[in-house]
Residue frames as qw, qx, qy, qz and C-alpha x, y, z in Angstrom:
[[0.001, -0.890, -0.456, 0.003, -0.01, 0.00, 0.00],
 [0.441, 0.400, -0.026, 0.803, 1.46, 3.37, -0.99],
 [0.173, -0.143, -0.423, 0.878, 1.59, 6.50, 1.13],
 [0.336, -0.089, -0.176, -0.921, -1.45, 8.15, -0.48],
 [0.632, -0.261, -0.654, -0.324, -3.56, 5.03, 0.03],
 [0.475, -0.248, -0.672, 0.511, -2.52, 4.89, 3.68],
 [0.029, 0.081, 0.218, -0.972, -3.54, 8.51, 4.15],
 [0.505, -0.159, -0.423, -0.736, -6.87, 7.84, 2.45],
 [0.605, -0.268, -0.749, 0.035, -7.42, 4.89, 4.79],
 [0.262, -0.204, -0.534, 0.778, -6.78, 7.10, 7.81],
 [0.258, -0.011, -0.069, -0.964, -9.24, 9.64, 6.48],
 [0.592, -0.196, -0.613, -0.485, -11.87, 6.93, 5.92],
 [0.595, -0.302, -0.693, 0.272, -11.37, 5.66, 9.48],
 [0.235, -0.895, -0.070, -0.374, -11.49, 9.21, 10.88],
 [0.778, -0.527, 0.038, 0.340, -8.06, 8.63, 12.44],
 [0.463, 0.838, -0.127, 0.261, -5.94, 11.44, 10.99],
 [0.681, -0.029, -0.268, 0.681, -2.29, 11.92, 11.86],
 [0.208, -0.949, -0.235, 0.021, -2.39, 14.89, 14.23],
 [0.656, 0.291, -0.033, 0.696, 0.32, 17.38, 13.44],
 [0.256, -0.903, -0.113, 0.325, 1.86, 20.41, 15.09],
 [0.622, 0.555, 0.048, 0.550, 4.03, 22.89, 13.19],
 [0.431, -0.733, -0.070, 0.522, 6.63, 25.17, 14.76],
 [0.187, -0.399, 0.376, 0.815, 7.40, 28.13, 12.53],
 [0.495, 0.631, 0.595, -0.043, 5.01, 29.39, 9.87],
 [0.026, 0.743, -0.255, -0.618, 7.28, 31.47, 7.65],
 [0.443, 0.565, -0.509, -0.475, 8.75, 30.75, 4.23],
 [0.054, 0.231, -0.971, -0.034, 9.72, 27.13, 4.90],
 [0.284, 0.249, 0.842, -0.385, 6.39, 26.14, 6.38],
 [0.463, 0.472, 0.052, -0.749, 4.26, 28.03, 3.86],
 [0.388, 0.312, -0.738, -0.454, 5.07, 25.53, 1.11],
 [0.127, -0.107, -0.976, 0.141, 3.83, 22.72, 3.33],
 [0.233, 0.372, 0.556, -0.706, 0.86, 24.67, 4.67],
 [0.436, 0.349, -0.311, -0.769, -0.36, 25.24, 1.13],
 [0.447, 0.108, -0.839, -0.292, -0.70, 21.48, 0.70],
 [0.119, 0.004, 0.839, -0.531, -2.27, 20.63, 4.05],
 [0.581, 0.257, 0.294, -0.714, -5.91, 21.29, 3.00],
 [0.708, 0.401, -0.396, -0.425, -5.43, 19.00, -0.02],
 [0.282, 0.322, -0.893, 0.138, -3.81, 16.11, 1.89],
 [0.778, -0.366, -0.310, -0.405, -6.16, 13.41, 3.22],
 [0.865, -0.216, -0.418, 0.177, -5.62, 11.69, 6.55],
 [0.467, 0.024, -0.367, 0.804, -3.94, 14.51, 8.42],
 [0.235, -0.896, -0.354, -0.127, -5.11, 17.18, 10.85],
 [0.387, 0.351, -0.273, 0.808, -2.90, 20.19, 11.47],
 [0.442, -0.674, -0.569, 0.162, -3.96, 20.79, 15.05],
 [0.291, -0.913, -0.083, 0.272, -1.70, 23.69, 15.94],
 [0.593, 0.564, -0.069, 0.570, 0.92, 26.12, 14.73],
 [0.507, -0.753, -0.106, 0.405, 3.38, 27.84, 17.05],
 [0.532, 0.539, 0.086, 0.647, 5.14, 30.94, 15.75],
 [0.360, -0.251, -0.309, 0.844, 6.85, 33.87, 17.45],
 [0.205, 0.202, -0.056, -0.956, 4.52, 36.15, 15.48],
 [0.363, 0.343, 0.856, -0.133, 1.09, 34.50, 15.33],
 [0.406, 0.741, 0.191, -0.500, -0.40, 37.32, 13.26],
 [0.181, 0.600, -0.627, -0.463, 2.27, 36.79, 10.60],
 [0.212, -0.023, 0.975, 0.062, 1.50, 33.08, 10.67],
 [0.420, 0.567, 0.624, -0.336, -2.17, 33.83, 10.06],
 [0.336, 0.750, -0.193, -0.536, -1.27, 36.14, 7.17],
 [0.030, 0.403, -0.852, -0.334, 0.79, 33.36, 5.63],
 [0.333, 0.248, 0.901, -0.126, -2.10, 30.94, 6.01],
 [0.429, 0.723, 0.308, -0.445, -4.39, 33.39, 4.25],
 [0.173, 0.694, -0.490, -0.499, -1.78, 33.94, 1.54],
 [0.006, 0.215, -0.941, -0.261, -1.61, 30.23, 0.71],
 [0.437, -0.150, -0.614, -0.640, -5.38, 29.96, 0.50],
 [0.229, -0.281, -0.869, 0.337, -6.65, 28.96, 3.94],
 [0.289, -0.696, -0.365, -0.546, -10.10, 30.35, 4.84],
 [0.081, -0.542, 0.462, -0.698, -9.96, 32.25, 8.16],
 [0.801, -0.352, 0.113, -0.471, -12.35, 29.86, 9.90],
 [0.921, 0.129, -0.349, 0.111, -9.87, 27.03, 9.35],
 [0.561, 0.153, -0.473, 0.662, -7.34, 28.66, 11.68],
 [0.283, -0.609, 0.006, -0.741, -9.73, 30.29, 14.14],
 [0.759, -0.396, -0.513, 0.069, -9.59, 27.74, 16.98],
 [0.266, -0.870, 0.187, -0.370, -9.02, 29.48, 20.32],
 [0.506, -0.570, 0.637, -0.116, -7.08, 26.51, 21.75],
 [0.151, 0.308, -0.911, -0.228, -5.56, 23.19, 20.78],
 [0.258, 0.212, 0.895, -0.296, -8.45, 21.35, 22.42],
 [0.491, 0.595, 0.238, -0.591, -10.94, 23.39, 20.41],
 [0.347, 0.548, -0.601, -0.467, -9.02, 22.61, 17.23],
 [0.023, -0.107, 0.994, 0.010, -9.16, 18.89, 18.06],
 [0.355, 0.383, 0.722, -0.454, -12.89, 19.08, 18.73],
 [0.482, 0.710, 0.200, -0.472, -13.75, 20.96, 15.55],
 [0.801, 0.286, 0.397, 0.344, -11.15, 19.79, 13.05],
 [0.327, 0.914, -0.023, 0.240, -9.56, 23.20, 12.54],
 [0.705, 0.193, -0.277, 0.624, -6.23, 24.75, 13.59],
 [0.394, -0.889, -0.140, 0.189, -5.03, 26.82, 16.54],
 [0.557, 0.554, -0.142, 0.602, -2.34, 29.44, 15.92],
 [0.516, -0.855, -0.046, 0.029, -0.33, 30.65, 18.92],
 [0.275, 0.809, -0.460, 0.241, 3.17, 31.39, 20.14],
 [0.574, -0.533, 0.567, -0.255, 3.69, 28.61, 22.71],
 [0.604, 0.377, -0.676, -0.187, 5.69, 25.80, 21.13],
 [0.015, -0.213, 0.895, -0.391, 6.01, 23.99, 24.45],
 [0.608, 0.158, 0.447, -0.637, 2.24, 23.71, 24.76],
 [0.736, 0.426, -0.318, -0.420, 2.20, 22.20, 21.29],
 [0.470, 0.361, -0.803, 0.059, 4.87, 19.55, 21.92],
 [0.129, -0.126, 0.822, -0.541, 3.42, 18.71, 25.35],
 [0.690, 0.076, 0.088, -0.714, -0.15, 18.20, 24.14],
 [0.519, -0.150, 0.840, -0.046, -0.89, 14.46, 24.37],
 [0.715, 0.512, 0.420, -0.223, -3.02, 14.39, 21.22],
 [0.372, 0.806, -0.372, -0.273, -0.27, 15.55, 18.84],
 [0.974, 0.040, 0.189, 0.119, 1.44, 12.70, 16.97],
 [0.721, 0.224, 0.178, 0.631, 4.04, 14.45, 14.83],
 [0.132, -0.860, -0.024, 0.492, 5.87, 17.76, 15.03],
 [0.650, 0.572, 0.183, 0.466, 7.11, 19.61, 11.96],
 [0.412, -0.678, 0.007, 0.608, 10.03, 21.90, 12.81],
 [0.522, 0.596, 0.374, 0.482, 10.18, 24.67, 10.20],
 [0.230, -0.902, -0.124, 0.343, 11.63, 27.72, 11.91],
 [0.621, 0.690, -0.087, 0.363, 14.81, 27.91, 9.87],
 [0.188, -0.821, 0.420, -0.338, 16.69, 28.70, 13.09],
 [0.672, 0.212, -0.699, 0.121, 19.20, 25.91, 13.83],
 [0.090, 0.190, -0.724, 0.657, 19.63, 26.55, 17.57],
 [0.569, -0.024, 0.277, -0.774, 15.91, 26.92, 18.18],
 [0.796, 0.162, -0.425, -0.400, 15.20, 23.88, 16.00],
 [0.453, 0.186, -0.823, 0.289, 17.47, 21.67, 18.12],
 [0.204, -0.055, 0.613, -0.761, 15.62, 22.77, 21.27],
 [0.694, 0.112, -0.018, -0.711, 12.28, 22.11, 19.58],
 [0.719, 0.194, -0.645, -0.169, 13.33, 18.65, 18.40],
 [0.272, 0.135, -0.824, 0.479, 14.64, 17.68, 21.85],
 [0.384, 0.001, 0.426, -0.819, 11.47, 18.98, 23.46],
 [0.766, 0.142, -0.269, -0.567, 9.37, 16.95, 21.08],
 [0.593, 0.179, -0.781, 0.082, 11.36, 13.77, 21.73],
 [0.021, 0.121, -0.730, 0.672, 11.03, 14.29, 25.48],
 [0.532, 0.146, 0.359, -0.753, 7.26, 14.37, 25.03],
 [0.556, 0.128, 0.821, 0.008, 7.05, 11.29, 22.83],
 [0.537, 0.738, 0.127, -0.389, 6.56, 13.11, 19.53],
 [0.736, 0.231, 0.405, 0.492, 7.90, 12.10, 16.15],
 [0.038, -0.791, 0.082, 0.605, 9.68, 14.95, 14.32],
 [0.666, 0.535, 0.314, 0.414, 10.00, 15.96, 10.70],
 [0.361, -0.664, 0.046, 0.653, 12.79, 18.52, 10.63],
 [0.533, 0.782, 0.246, 0.210, 12.59, 21.02, 7.79],
 [0.099, -0.953, 0.285, 0.023, 15.38, 23.11, 9.30],
 [0.931, 0.241, -0.167, 0.218, 18.21, 21.23, 7.60],
 [0.216, 0.717, -0.432, 0.502, 20.82, 23.56, 9.14],
 [0.623, -0.525, 0.420, -0.401, 19.99, 22.02, 12.53],
 [0.991, 0.046, 0.126, -0.014, 20.52, 18.58, 11.06],
 [0.640, 0.604, -0.285, 0.380, 23.84, 19.67, 9.59],
 [0.166, -0.722, 0.445, -0.502, 24.81, 20.91, 13.04],
 [0.262, -0.308, 0.839, -0.363, 23.94, 17.77, 15.00],
 [0.743, 0.081, -0.343, -0.569, 21.76, 15.41, 12.96],
 [0.604, 0.076, -0.788, 0.089, 23.33, 12.15, 14.23],
 [0.035, 0.021, -0.689, 0.724, 22.84, 13.30, 17.84],
 [0.551, 0.056, 0.104, -0.826, 19.19, 14.15, 17.13],
 [0.727, 0.105, -0.584, -0.346, 18.72, 10.77, 15.52],
 [0.417, 0.053, -0.827, 0.372, 20.17, 9.03, 18.56],
 [0.198, 0.012, 0.503, -0.841, 18.05, 11.06, 20.98],
 [0.679, 0.067, -0.180, -0.709, 14.95, 10.14, 18.96],
 [0.681, 0.077, -0.723, -0.083, 15.83, 6.44, 18.98],
 [0.202, 0.053, -0.761, 0.614, 16.47, 6.59, 22.72],
 [0.368, 0.095, 0.338, -0.861, 13.01, 8.14, 23.14],
 [0.383, 0.264, 0.885, -0.009, 11.35, 5.53, 20.91],
 [0.421, 0.771, 0.263, -0.398, 10.27, 8.04, 18.27],
 [0.701, 0.398, 0.364, 0.467, 11.13, 8.79, 14.65],
 [0.102, -0.765, 0.123, 0.624, 13.35, 11.68, 13.55],
 [0.633, 0.392, 0.540, 0.393, 13.24, 12.46, 9.85],
 [0.066, -0.311, 0.221, 0.922, 14.12, 15.16, 7.39],
 [0.584, 0.532, 0.247, -0.561, 11.40, 16.36, 5.05],
 [0.655, 0.222, 0.628, 0.357, 11.17, 14.32, 1.88],
 [0.394, 0.857, 0.244, 0.227, 12.16, 16.60, -0.99],
 [0.213, -0.926, 0.298, 0.093, 15.03, 18.22, 0.87],
 [0.458, 0.673, -0.579, -0.046, 18.54, 17.53, -0.43],
 [0.146, -0.415, 0.871, -0.220, 19.84, 15.10, 2.25],
 [0.692, 0.130, 0.593, -0.390, 16.65, 13.02, 2.22],
 [0.757, 0.584, -0.079, -0.281, 16.72, 12.79, -1.57],
 [0.266, 0.632, -0.728, 0.014, 20.36, 11.71, -1.58],
 [0.364, -0.216, 0.855, -0.300, 19.66, 8.94, 0.92],
 [0.760, 0.353, 0.377, -0.394, 16.62, 7.85, -1.09],
 [0.598, 0.677, -0.374, -0.212, 18.72, 7.78, -4.25],
 [0.023, 0.495, -0.859, 0.127, 21.36, 5.61, -2.56],
 [0.564, 0.010, 0.731, -0.383, 18.70, 3.24, -1.24],
 [0.767, 0.519, 0.099, -0.365, 17.09, 2.92, -4.69],
 [0.444, 0.671, -0.583, -0.115, 20.43, 2.28, -6.40],
 [0.150, -0.357, 0.898, -0.208, 21.43, -0.43, -3.95],
 [0.671, 0.194, 0.580, -0.420, 18.00, -2.06, -4.19],
 [0.732, 0.619, -0.078, -0.275, 18.47, -2.13, -7.96],
 [0.957, -0.006, 0.124, 0.261, 21.81, -3.92, -7.54],
 [0.438, 0.784, -0.179, 0.402, 24.20, -1.05, -8.14],
 [0.709, -0.282, -0.286, 0.580, 27.43, -0.71, -6.16],
 [0.009, -0.971, -0.120, -0.206, 27.28, 2.86, -4.84],
 [0.708, -0.006, -0.190, 0.680, 30.71, 4.44, -4.43],
 [0.126, -0.152, -0.178, 0.964, 29.64, 8.09, -4.11],
 [0.026, 0.691, 0.703, 0.165, 26.46, 10.11, -4.12],
 [0.110, -0.331, -0.147, 0.926, 25.36, 13.71, -4.37],
 [0.183, 0.671, 0.663, 0.278, 22.54, 15.82, -5.68],
 [0.025, -0.965, -0.251, -0.068, 22.12, 19.49, -6.46],
 [0.546, 0.379, -0.170, 0.727, 24.52, 22.35, -5.97],
 [0.389, -0.868, -0.167, -0.259, 23.21, 23.95, -2.80],
 [0.248, 0.592, -0.535, 0.550, 26.02, 25.53, -0.80],
 [0.344, -0.423, 0.598, -0.587, 26.63, 23.81, 2.49],
 [0.906, -0.031, -0.063, -0.418, 24.95, 20.52, 1.59],
 [0.616, 0.390, -0.674, 0.120, 28.17, 18.48, 1.56],
 [0.060, -0.294, 0.760, -0.577, 28.35, 18.28, 5.32],
 [0.708, 0.011, 0.305, -0.637, 24.69, 17.31, 5.58],
 [0.844, 0.305, -0.354, -0.263, 25.15, 14.67, 2.92],
 [0.398, 0.408, -0.776, 0.268, 28.23, 13.19, 4.55],
 [0.347, -0.218, 0.663, -0.627, 26.44, 12.80, 7.88],
 [0.805, 0.143, 0.235, -0.526, 23.49, 10.97, 6.37],
 [0.764, 0.437, -0.447, -0.158, 25.45, 8.91, 3.85],
 [0.005, 0.452, -0.828, 0.333, 27.57, 7.56, 6.71],
 [0.676, -0.036, 0.528, -0.513, 24.45, 5.69, 7.79],
 [0.883, 0.406, -0.008, -0.234, 24.55, 3.92, 4.41],
 [0.847, -0.235, 0.320, 0.354, 28.24, 3.00, 4.78],
 [0.583, 0.647, 0.140, 0.472, 29.45, 5.63, 2.30],
 [0.461, -0.669, -0.041, 0.582, 32.31, 7.89, 3.25],
 [0.307, 0.927, -0.065, -0.205, 33.92, 10.81, 1.53],
 [0.477, -0.527, 0.604, 0.360, 37.16, 8.90, 1.01]]
């Protein structure tokens, strides 16, 4: 069963993946634009330092105002809409949230957010790749120790490189090096993740 079918099944069972997003600026806006079109998920809450800016971004990517009008996370859960606030700790501590999306673009803050999420039993999709470049292996270990999943967003350079390596090996190719794109600063990120596949820069 593919990912879309699994999401459709969750929607049919009324068991959506309940998501919290930290940071609703440029990075998050691309994801937020797709949320209303994705079955099987419920974006319960968004935490941003500037909630009014977050709401403007939601409006800009096509969200009707009533969809982000919930006064609290509990109200959002009850009515199927989204709460926008500035308290990321409340978001990661809420027992109903399944997955956190870290999209602040601030490496130091992102590490704190990821660790806070792990401590509260939340899976994390980290869009702030700079935080992963800084200490991705440590974050991965902390997640494993907490019994949760730590992942980069599919579509970002390191995740695509790892996916490419996995595909090539599954197809029987002997991978001796891997890379994708020309984004400055990606080499360190790639090397950290490719080490998991047994590939070094030597």
